C-alpha positions in Angstrom: -109.2 189.1 44.8 -109.7 192.5 44.2 -110.4 193.7 40.6 -110.2 196.9 38.8 -113.6 198.8 38.0 -113.1 200.2 34.2 -115.1 203.2 33.3 -117.1 202.8 30.1 -116.0 199.1 29.3 -116.2 195.8 30.7 -112.8 194.4 31.4 -111.2 192.3 34.3 -107.9 192.7 35.7 -106.9 191.8 39.5 -105.4 194.9 41.4 -101.7 193.6 41.8 -98.9 195.6 43.8 -99.6 198.9 44.7 -96.4 201.3 44.2 -96.5 204.6 46.0 -94.2 207.8 45.6 -93.3 210.6 47.9 -92.0 214.2 47.6 -92.9 214.5 44.1 -94.5 217.8 44.1 -92.0 220.5 45.5 -94.6 222.3 47.3 -95.6 219.3 49.4 -92.1 218.5 50.0 -92.1 221.9 51.5 -95.2 221.8 53.4 -94.1 218.6 55.5 -90.4 219.9 55.5 -88.8 217.3 53.7 -86.4 217.4 51.1 -86.9 216.4 47.1 -84.9 213.3 46.1 -82.4 213.0 43.3 -84.4 209.6 42.6 -87.8 208.6 43.2 -88.7 207.5 47.2 -90.9 204.6 46.7 -93.2 202.8 49.3 -95.9 200.1 48.6 -99.3 199.4 49.8 -101.2 196.6 50.2 -104.2 195.4 47.9 -106.4 194.9 50.8 -106.1 198.9 51.5 -108.5 199.3 48.3 -111.5 200.5 48.5 -114.0 202.0 45.7 -116.2 205.2 44.9 -119.0 205.6 47.3 -117.2 203.5 50.1 -115.9 204.3 53.4 -112.7 205.3 54.8 -112.1 203.6 58.4 -110.1 205.7 60.9 -108.4 203.1 62.5 -108.0 203.1 66.7 -104.4 203.5 66.6 -104.2 206.6 64.8 -105.6 210.1 66.1 -104.3 212.2 63.2 -105.2 210.6 59.8 -104.3 212.8 56.3 -105.8 212.6 52.9 -103.7 212.9 49.8 -105.2 213.0 46.3 -103.0 211.6 43.6 -102.6 210.2 39.9 -102.5 206.8 39.5 -101.0 204.8 36.8 -102.5 201.1 35.9 -99.6 198.8 34.4 -101.1 197.1 31.3 -98.4 194.5 30.5 -94.8 193.0 31.9 -92.1 195.7 32.3 -88.5 195.2 33.4 -85.9 197.2 32.7 -87.2 199.8 30.2 -86.4 203.0 29.0 -88.1 206.2 28.9 -89.0 206.1 25.3 -91.1 202.2 25.9 -93.1 203.5 28.5 -96.1 204.5 27.3 -96.8 201.1 25.6 -96.4 199.6 28.9 -99.3 201.5 30.3 -103.2 200.5 30.4 -104.9 203.6 31.5 -105.2 206.1 34.3 -107.4 206.6 37.4 -107.7 208.9 40.8 -106.2 207.7 44.1 -106.1 208.3 47.7 -103.1 208.1 49.6 -104.8 207.6 52.7 -102.0 208.5 55.9 -102.0 207.7 59.7 -99.4 211.2 59.7 -98.7 210.6 63.3 -97.9 207.1 63.0 -95.8 207.8 60.3 -94.0 210.8 62.1 -93.1 208.2 64.5 -91.9 206.3 61.9 -89.4 208.8 60.5 -88.0 209.5 64.1 -87.2 205.9 64.5 -86.0 205.5 61.0 -88.6 202.9 60.3 -90.3 202.3 57.2 -93.7 203.9 56.3 -95.9 200.8 55.8 -97.3 200.9 59.5 -98.7 204.3 58.5 -99.8 203.7 54.6 -101.4 200.0 54.7 -104.4 200.0 57.2 -107.7 198.9 55.4 -109.3 201.6 53.2 -106.2 203.4 52.9 -106.6 203.5 49.6 -109.7 204.6 47.3 -109.5 204.4 44.2 -111.7 205.4 41.0 -112.4 203.7 37.8 -109.9 203.3 35.4 -109.8 205.3 32.3 -107.9 203.8 29.2 -104.9 206.0 28.4 -106.5 206.3 24.8 -109.3 208.3 26.3 -106.6 210.8 28.3 -105.5 213.9 25.9 -102.5 214.6 28.3 -101.8 213.2 31.7 -99.4 216.1 32.4 -102.0 218.3 32.4 -104.8 217.2 34.6 -106.4 219.0 37.8 -106.1 217.4 41.0 -109.0 218.5 43.0 -109.9 217.4 47.0 -112.9 218.8 49.1 -113.7 218.2 52.5 -117.2 219.0 53.5 -117.0 221.1 50.2 -114.2 223.1 51.2 -111.3 222.8 48.8 -108.1 221.5 50.5 -106.0 220.5 47.7 -105.9 221.8 44.4 -103.0 221.5 41.7 -102.5 220.0 38.4 -100.1 216.9 37.1 -97.9 219.3 35.1 -96.3 219.9 38.3 -94.8 217.1 38.8 -91.2 216.3 39.5 -90.6 212.9 37.9 -92.1 212.7 34.6 -94.6 209.3 34.1 -91.7 207.8 32.0 -88.7 208.5 34.6 -90.8 207.1 37.2 -91.5 204.0 35.6 -88.3 203.2 34.0 -86.8 203.8 37.4 -89.5 201.2 39.2 -88.6 199.0 36.5 -85.1 198.7 37.1 -85.8 197.6 40.7 -88.7 195.0 40.4 -90.8 193.8 37.7 -94.0 195.6 36.5 -97.0 193.1 35.8 -100.2 194.0 34.5 -102.8 195.2 37.0 -99.9 196.8 38.9 -100.8 200.6 40.2 -98.3 203.3 40.7 -99.6 206.4 42.7 -97.3 209.1 41.5 -97.3 211.4 44.8 -99.4 214.2 46.2 -99.3 218.2 46.0 -99.6 220.5 48.7 -102.4 220.7 51.0 -102.7 217.7 52.6 -104.6 217.9 56.1 -106.8 215.7 58.3 -110.2 213.8 57.8 -112.3 213.0 60.8 -115.1 211.0 61.7 -118.2 212.1 59.5 -116.4 213.6 57.0 -117.4 213.5 53.4 -114.4 213.2 50.9 -114.7 214.2 47.5 -111.7 214.5 44.7 -111.4 214.8 41.0 -108.8 214.0 38.4 -109.4 216.6 35.2 -112.9 215.8 34.4 -112.3 211.9 33.8 -112.4 210.6 37.3 -113.9 211.1 40.6 -114.4 209.9 44.1 -116.8 210.3 47.0 -116.5 208.8 50.2 -117.4 208.7 54.0 -115.3 209.1 56.4 -115.5 206.9 60.0 -113.9 205.6 63.0 -113.2 202.3 63.6 -116.0 200.1 66.1 
């Protein structure tokens, strides 16, 4: 079992299901030659893909092109089912910085064949996450810079204000499909600038001034 790490407090909360969104930033959808959908596009990652700050992203043997995707993560604090937008914030525990690491070549093959994206998103180490910051400590989740650097070169630089769907819309939609429970994590999608990471790279990311990650990259042995 994996548990969240919290910033500045001692708390024990098991990591539940990880629900991810695609095409939530218009410029990223454009760079992927994808259309923005009317409703959020969801997929899942397993908790077994989670790693933490200071650990290592492992590029699997099955893939030759692995990309970084930096994202705002929302941690659920209590059960939510069929909730309305106006009630969403009371179900949120906090926020974190997450990376949705993606085997892009495998994903493209899945797209061509109409397969789910699971095989490209679920490898071990493909979901690095920072410590959780309680929502009360975040002034405005819609004004957080998302920055990712590889070997000190900025690859992604955007802000959560450019999310196409609001956090309230996202959670209202997800809770209409599945029950959300304390410890579930929602990764809200990535802005433009995704690119390849390689053996020996150092990946650094920040969410405003509240969360950060630093990770090594290596090939599977």
